[in-house]
C-alpha positions, -999 to +999 in steps of 0.1 A: +204+476-755+169+471-741+164+475-704+133+454-704+132+426-677+124+391-688+089+380-678+079+347-663+047+328-656+037+319-621+008+297-610-014+308-581-036+282-564-072+294-557-104+281-543-120+261-572-147+282-588-133+315-575-106+319-602-123+348-620-131+366-587-096+363-575-082+375-609-104+406-607-093+414-572-057+409-581-062+432-612-077+459-590-047+457-566-022+458-594-038+490-608-043+507-574-007+500-562+010+502-597+025+468-593+045+458-625+025+427-635+021+422-673-010+399-673-034+378-652-048+347-669-079+327-660-083+295-682-112+271-684-089+241-685-072+250-652-097+248-623-083+262-591-054+281-607-047+315-622-015+325-640+003+357-634+030+371-657+056+391-640+094+397-637+098+378-605+081+359-577+084+389-552+062+409-575+036+382-576+037+379-538+031+416-535+000+413-558-016+383-540-008+387-503-038+388-481-064+382-508-093+358-499-096+325-518-058+324-527-043+293-513-007+301-523+018+303-551+032+272-568+070+272-564+090+278-596+081+292-629+058+278-657+071+275-692+050+291-720+048+258-739+033+241-708+001+262-711+001+267-748-024+239-755-047+255-729-045+289-745-051+278-781-088+275-789-100+242-802-132+239-822-156+218-801-169+199-832-134+187-841-137+153-823-173+146-834-184+125-864-217+114-879-236+087-860-216+093-828-236+090-796-235+121-775-250+135-743-264+170-743-247+190-715-263+224-719-296+240-726-332+227-720-324+192-732-295+187-708-289+151-699-306+136-729-287+112-753-287+117-790-271+105-823-253+131-845-270+134-879-252+165-893-222+186-883-220+223-894-183+233-887-188+268-900-216+276-875-201+252-849-234+234-845-245+198-846-279+184-856-290+155-833-316+128-833-328+123-798-326+087-787-348+089-756-380+099-773-406+078-790-405+097-823-377+111-844-370+147-835-340+165-851-326+192-829-297+216-837-275+227-808-241+244-804-213+218-806-200+228-772-233+217-756-226+180-764-202+155-749-191+124-768-203+092-752-194+066-779-179+067-813-199+053-843-186+021-858-167+026-890-170+003-920-136-012-912-146-021-876-178-038-889-159-059-914-135-073-887 
């Protein structure tokens, strides 16, 4: 029989924006004091939280006690399937379609609105036609630099 203890996930509340710093400090303490923590997770989809995988809450408390920017530990355990959708990567271009109106949220054109003219799923890029300029200017940007504003009308919607 295996003597391995079952591991559980615990959520730690942190100051928003300090998740990575807290995780690095916790990691340093775990290594220095040889605390039996399996993993420390920081996820983009969970602002103000980090996840620690350990055998019990007392181990997590030992790892986080007295660290700046930690607001506390959430009571109870987190199930793996609760955070599964946050761990699995989603291609940013998956919800975008031709002629959708988007806003550019990164790069030098940040804040401008545009219409999608081409989607390259292999390179994860979209080609846009800027709407706020007096002349047509095609621009290719990474798909994660755009945010959907409105969907293009489909042929079925126009017929109704």
